[in-house]
N, C-alpha and C positions, 0 to 999 in steps of 0.2 A: 466572461468569468474564467480565470485562470484554474485549471485542473491541478489540484494538489492532493496527495494522499498523505495521510499520517500513519506510519507504520509503527507499531507498539509491540515491544517484547515485554510482557508483564512480569513484575516481580514484587515481592513484599518489601525488600530492602532497596533494590535498584530496579527500576523500570526504564528501559531504553526507549527512546523515541527517535524518530526521523521523519522529516517532511520532504518529499520529492515533488517537484513540479514538472508537468509535461511541457516539452518544448520540441521544436522541430528537429533539434540535434539529438534528441534522447531525454532521458530524465536528468534533472538538475537537483542537487542537494540544496535546499533552502537552509536547513539547520538540522542538526542531530545532536542529541545529548541524553542526559539521564535525569530522572526524578529520583531523588534519594530520600528514603525515609530516615528521618533523624531520631525518632522515638523507637527504642528497641523493646520497651516493655509491653506497651499496649497496642493490640492489634487494631482496635478502633481508631487510635491515633495515627497509626501508620496508614490505615486506608484513607483517613481524611486527608493526610499529606499527598497520597498518590492521586486522589480526586482533585485536590486543589491544584496540584502541579499540572495535571493534564487539562484542566480547565483553562489555566494560564497558557499553555502551549497552543491549545485551540484558539483562544482569544487573540493571541499574538501573531500566529502564522496562518490562521484562517484556511484550514484544509477543507476540501469538498467531500471527503470521505475518510474513514478510518479502517485500516487493515490491522488485525490483531492475531496473534498466534493462538491457535485453538488449544484448549486445555487437554493435556495428555495426563493420563492416570496410570501409574505403574502399580501392579497389584501388591508390590511389597511396601509402598509408601502411600496409601490412600489419604493420610492426613495432609500430605503435601498438596495433593490435587484439590483438597477441600480448601485449604488456605489460599491457594492460587486462584480458585474460583471467586473468592472474595475480592481479590485484587482485579480480576477481570471484570467482576460486576461493577466496581466503582468506575473503572475506565469506560465500560459500556454506558454507564449512566452519564458520565460527563459528555460522551458523544451524543447521546440521546437528547440531553438538555440543549445541545447546540444545534439540534436537528440534523445530525449527521448520520449517514448510513454506516453501518458496521459490518465488515466482511471478515470472515474467520478463515485462516489457513492453517493446515496441519503442518508441523515442522518438517515432516518428510516431503510434503509437496513443495515447500519452499526450497529445500535442499536440491530436490530433483530439478526444479525449474533452473536454478542457478548454476548447478554443477553437473547435472545429469545423474547424480548419485543420491537417492533418498536417504542414505545413511552417512553422507559426507561428514567428516569431522569438523569442528570449529575452525581450525586453521584454514582448511580448504574453503570454507564458506567465506571467511574474512578475505581471502585472496580473490575469490570470485567477485565479492562486493567491490573490493578496491579496483579490480579490473573493469568491471562494467560501468562503474561511476567515475573512472579515471582519477581515482584519488591518489594524492602524493604518497600516503602511508596507510598502512592497515588501520581500519577503524578500531578505536579503543574507547572504553572497555568493550569486551565481547558483547554486552547488552546492546550497544549502539550498532555494532556490526549486525546483530540479529534483527533489530528494528529496521535498519536499511535494507536487509535481505527480504523482510516481510513487505516492505513498501515496494521494493523492486518486483517481487512476485506479483503483487496486485497490478503494478504498471504493465508487466508483460502479459498478464492474463486478461486484462480488461481491454477489449478491441476498441471501445469508445475512446480510450486515451490517445490512440494514434490520430484520431479525428481532432480531438481537442488540441493535441500538440500542433497540428498544422494551422489551427485557428489562432494559436498563440504566437505565431511568427512575429518577430518584431524587427 
């Protein structure tokens, strides 16, 4: 079985996703993109769109696990955290329905792993992702870059991946 991680940057309007595969040469990008909510009025409809989109990504790309950004709550904006919790919930539901393990990473941990700075700004993170994955250009939009960063963090922190990568030599 090929080891693949689905990294997800949850959002109500745009959810970034990226699937990385373990290889002997390092992580390989299988696909990266966004699930866009088309409905602006109904939270229920947007959550359904996110769930359906992630279910499709899982079915098409067959990841072996899911890495998702941990919910962060700023004391000045508790409503945002509550709404984001709904998005994370339907994403976790899609993973659970597919029988996939879900691993959570704090944004500061992801930034520290990739840049050495837990408070790295978005442009620095995008450059780190571009460099690590040997991409021709910066990942766009930023949601895709964040999803790639989350997947990379899982790849680097999971010791079993190096073993799986060597088994996947072709």
